[in-house]
C-alpha positions in Angstrom: -95.0 -13.0 149.7 -93.3 -15.9 147.9 -93.1 -19.3 149.5 -91.3 -22.4 148.4 -93.2 -24.9 146.3 -91.4 -28.0 145.2 -87.9 -26.9 144.2 -87.6 -23.1 144.2 -84.2 -23.2 142.6 -85.7 -25.0 139.6 -88.4 -22.4 139.1 -91.2 -23.7 141.3 -93.0 -21.0 143.1 -96.2 -20.1 145.0 -97.1 -16.5 145.9 -99.9 -14.9 147.8 -101.2 -11.6 146.3 -103.9 -9.2 147.3 -105.5 -7.1 144.5 -106.4 -3.9 146.5 -109.2 -1.5 145.9 -111.6 -4.0 144.3 -114.0 -4.2 147.2 -116.0 -7.3 147.6 -116.6 -9.0 144.2 -118.7 -12.0 143.1 -115.8 -14.2 141.8 -118.2 -16.5 139.9 -119.5 -13.6 137.8 -116.1 -12.4 136.6 -114.8 -13.1 133.1 -111.5 -14.4 131.8 -110.2 -10.9 131.4 -110.6 -10.1 135.1 -108.6 -13.2 136.1 -105.9 -12.5 133.5 -105.5 -8.9 134.8 -105.4 -10.1 138.4 -102.8 -12.7 137.7 -100.7 -10.3 135.6 -100.7 -7.9 138.5 -99.5 -10.7 140.7 -96.7 -12.0 138.5 -95.5 -8.6 137.6 -95.0 -7.2 141.2 -91.3 -6.8 140.6 -91.5 -5.3 137.1 -94.1 -5.0 134.3 -91.7 -6.2 131.6 -90.8 -9.6 132.9 -93.5 -11.6 131.0 -95.1 -11.9 127.6 -97.8 -14.1 125.9 -99.9 -14.4 129.1 -103.0 -16.5 128.6 -105.7 -18.0 130.9 -106.2 -21.5 129.7 -108.9 -22.9 132.0 -111.3 -21.6 134.8 -113.1 -23.9 137.2 -115.3 -22.8 140.1 -114.9 -24.5 143.5 -117.7 -26.7 144.7 -118.8 -24.0 147.2 -118.6 -21.2 144.7 -116.2 -19.1 146.8 -113.1 -19.7 144.8 -112.2 -19.8 141.1 -109.3 -22.1 140.1 -107.5 -20.6 137.1 -104.9 -22.3 134.9 -102.6 -20.1 133.0 -99.4 -19.9 131.0 -96.9 -17.2 130.1 -93.3 -16.6 129.0 -90.9 -15.3 131.6 -88.3 -12.8 130.3 -85.2 -13.2 132.4 -82.7 -10.5 133.2 -80.1 -12.6 131.3 -82.1 -12.4 128.1 -83.7 -15.9 128.2 -87.3 -16.7 127.6 -88.8 -19.4 129.8 -92.2 -20.9 129.2 -94.1 -21.3 132.5 -97.4 -22.9 133.4 -99.4 -22.4 136.6 -102.6 -22.5 138.5 -104.2 -20.0 140.9 -107.0 -19.9 143.4 -108.8 -16.6 143.5 -111.4 -15.4 146.0 -112.9 -12.2 147.4 -113.4 -11.8 151.1 -113.4 -8.5 153.0 -112.4 -5.5 150.9 -110.3 -7.0 148.1 -109.5 -9.9 145.9 -107.0 -12.5 147.2 -105.2 -15.1 145.2 -102.6 -17.8 145.7 -100.8 -18.5 142.4 -98.2 -21.1 141.7 -96.2 -21.9 138.7 -93.2 -23.8 137.3 -91.3 -24.0 134.1 -93.6 -25.7 131.5 -91.5 -28.9 131.2 -91.5 -29.4 135.0 -95.2 -28.6 135.3 -96.2 -31.3 132.9 -93.7 -33.9 134.2 -93.6 -33.3 137.9 -95.3 -30.3 139.6 -98.9 -30.0 138.1 -100.5 -32.2 140.8 -98.5 -30.7 143.6 -99.2 -27.1 142.6 -102.9 -27.8 142.2 -103.0 -29.3 145.7 -101.3 -26.2 147.1 -103.7 -23.7 145.5 -106.8 -25.8 146.2 -105.8 -25.9 149.9 -105.9 -22.0 150.0 -108.5 -20.6 152.4 -109.0 -17.0 153.1 -110.9 -15.4 156.0 -112.0 -11.8 156.2 -112.7 -11.7 160.0 -109.7 -13.7 161.2 -109.8 -17.2 162.4 -111.0 -18.5 165.7 -108.9 -21.7 166.1 -111.3 -23.4 168.5 -114.5 -22.6 166.7 -113.4 -22.8 163.0 -110.8 -25.6 163.0 -111.9 -27.6 165.9 -115.7 -27.4 166.1 -117.2 -28.8 169.2 -113.9 -28.7 171.1 -113.8 -25.0 172.1 -114.4 -25.9 175.8 -111.4 -28.3 176.0 -109.1 -25.6 177.4 
């Protein structure tokens, strides 16, 4: 679903998306085309004709190799007939039976001037677990017997 990132009314967004039926994939072995197709599926959930000129501009693996950080740009086609240039960044991983991603974007002018650092921080904080999360053991190691 979509969550607020920065100022939603000004075009800032962050969205979680699951690419189903992919099975477990080695994210580091995937090419630019794979990430472009995954991101296009994510941004076109409402309609397939709301964007044009989609391009992956940069890919960077996380230090642990479990995530790929992907910068991208595209032109949003609004219902009112306007074309809005957008830039964004996504964190893509594969745990369990699928590919999960958190993508965020803003209009290009806001991205360069205000939101680039914030949106990068949001997607780089994304962590995905396949077997759930045991709060005591996973987030508070050594403190599971405190209760």
